[in-house]
C-alpha positions in Angstrom: 4.7 -6.9 -6.6 4.0 -4.0 -3.8 6.7 -6.3 -1.4 4.5 -7.1 1.6 5.1 -10.6 2.0 6.3 -11.9 5.6 9.7 -12.5 4.0 12.4 -13.1 6.3 13.9 -9.4 4.8 11.1 -7.9 5.4 10.9 -9.2 8.9 14.2 -8.4 9.8 13.7 -4.4 8.5 10.9 -4.3 11.0 12.8 -5.7 13.9 10.6 -8.6 14.0 13.6 -11.2 13.6 17.4 -11.0 14.0 19.3 -9.6 11.3 21.3 -12.9 11.2 18.3 -14.8 10.6 17.2 -13.4 7.0 18.6 -16.0 4.7 16.7 -17.8 2.1 15.1 -20.7 3.7 16.6 -23.2 0.3 20.1 -22.7 1.7 21.6 -20.7 -0.7 22.8 -18.0 2.1 21.4 -15.2 0.4 18.9 -12.3 1.8 15.2 -13.6 1.6 13.2 -11.0 -0.6 10.5 -11.5 -2.8 12.6 -11.2 -5.5 15.4 -13.5 -5.0 12.6 -16.2 -3.8 11.0 -16.3 -6.7 13.0 -15.2 -9.4 16.7 -15.2 -8.4 17.3 -18.1 -5.6 18.9 -21.2 -7.6 16.3 -24.0 -5.9 12.7 -21.6 -6.4 13.4 -20.5 -9.4 14.1 -23.4 -11.6 10.0 -23.8 -11.0 10.3 -21.1 -14.0 12.4 -23.0 -16.0 10.4 -26.0 -16.0 7.3 -24.0 -16.6 8.5 -22.3 -19.7 9.7 -25.4 -21.0 6.6 -26.9 -20.7 4.5 -24.6 -22.4 7.2 -24.0 -25.0 8.0 -20.6 -23.8 11.3 -18.3 -24.6 12.8 -15.7 -22.5 14.6 -13.0 -20.7 14.6 -13.5 -17.1 13.6 -10.1 -15.7 15.0 -8.6 -12.7 11.8 -7.6 -10.3 8.6 -9.3 -9.6 6.6 -6.9 -11.9 8.3 -6.8 -14.4 8.4 -10.9 -14.5 4.9 -10.7 -14.6 4.3 -8.3 -17.5 6.8 -10.5 -19.6 5.6 -13.6 -18.5 1.8 -12.9 -19.4 2.2 -10.4 -22.6 5.7 -11.1 -24.1 3.8 -12.8 -27.3 1.2 -11.0 -29.1 -1.5 -13.7 -28.7 -5.3 -13.7 -27.8 -6.7 -12.6 -24.4 -7.4 -15.9 -23.9 -3.3 -16.4 -24.1 -2.9 -14.2 -21.5 -5.2 -15.1 -19.2 -4.1 -18.5 -19.0 -0.5 -17.1 -18.9 -1.7 -15.1 -15.6 -3.3 -17.9 -13.9 -0.1 -20.0 -14.7 2.5 -17.0 -12.9 -0.2 -16.5 -9.9 -0.4 -20.6 -9.4 3.7 -20.6 -9.3 3.9 -17.8 -6.9 1.8 -19.9 -4.6 3.3 -23.0 -4.8 6.6 -21.2 -4.1 5.3 -19.2 -1.5 4.0 -22.4 0.1 7.3 -24.2 -0.3 9.1 -21.7 1.3 6.5 -21.9 4.4 7.1 -25.7 4.5 10.4 -25.6 4.4 10.5 -23.0 7.3 7.4 -24.6 9.4 6.9 -28.3 8.7 10.8 -29.1 7.7 9.4 -30.6 4.2 11.1 -30.3 1.4 9.4 -30.9 -1.8 11.3 -31.5 -5.1 11.1 -28.3 -7.8 10.3 -31.0 -10.5 7.3 -32.4 -8.1 6.1 -28.9 -7.8 5.9 -28.5 -11.2 3.3 -31.9 -11.3 1.7 -30.4 -8.3 0.9 -26.8 -10.8 0.0 -29.1 -13.7 -2.4 -31.0 -11.7 -4.0 -27.7 -10.1 -4.4 -26.0 -13.6 -5.8 -29.2 -15.1 -8.2 -29.6 -12.4 -9.1 -26.1 -12.2 -9.9 -25.7 -15.8 -12.2 -29.4 -16.1 -14.2 -27.4 -12.9 -14.5 -24.1 -14.6 -14.8 -24.9 -18.3 -17.2 -27.1 -19.5 -16.0 -27.6 -22.7 -12.8 -28.6 -21.9 -12.4 -32.4 -22.3 -8.9 -33.4 -22.6 -7.4 -36.2 -20.3 -4.6 -35.4 -17.8 -2.0 -37.0 -20.3 -2.9 -35.2 -23.7 -3.1 -31.9 -21.4 0.4 -33.0 -19.8 1.9 -33.0 -23.2 0.9 -29.8 -24.6 -1.5 -27.1 -23.1 -1.6 -24.6 -25.1 -2.3 -26.7 -28.1 -5.0 -29.0 -26.1 -6.5 -25.2 -24.8 -6.2 -24.0 -28.1 -4.4 -20.6 -27.8 -1.0 -22.4 -28.7 
């Protein structure tokens, strides 16, 4: 949120890479800024659409990361448990996108976005199982309706 990630744009601005090397690693030919990568890149930002669909959430897509975080986690007047869960999802998605960016840049490995969605579901499921002894839901039920299974929909 403070734009301190070593995106190509930030590295170029600091004089660490050439100005011609600041395009997004997704191949979209746009400048790789944090806002672009997490919110506007057709490749990476599609993860948010899949996540929203999975949890049954709709809403506008804000223009910057701070607004996106606030809108994603506070857009509904639901419980603190729901907001906490949405914050967890948001942070996990940012982490997954950043890791995917690094895998593409440093390892030349591309993971389809649908597999990133599956990774998000998997990580959330196992995090909840490890941190909540009352969470007895199986993975198939979890995959179908996570908010209902948590009792926070």
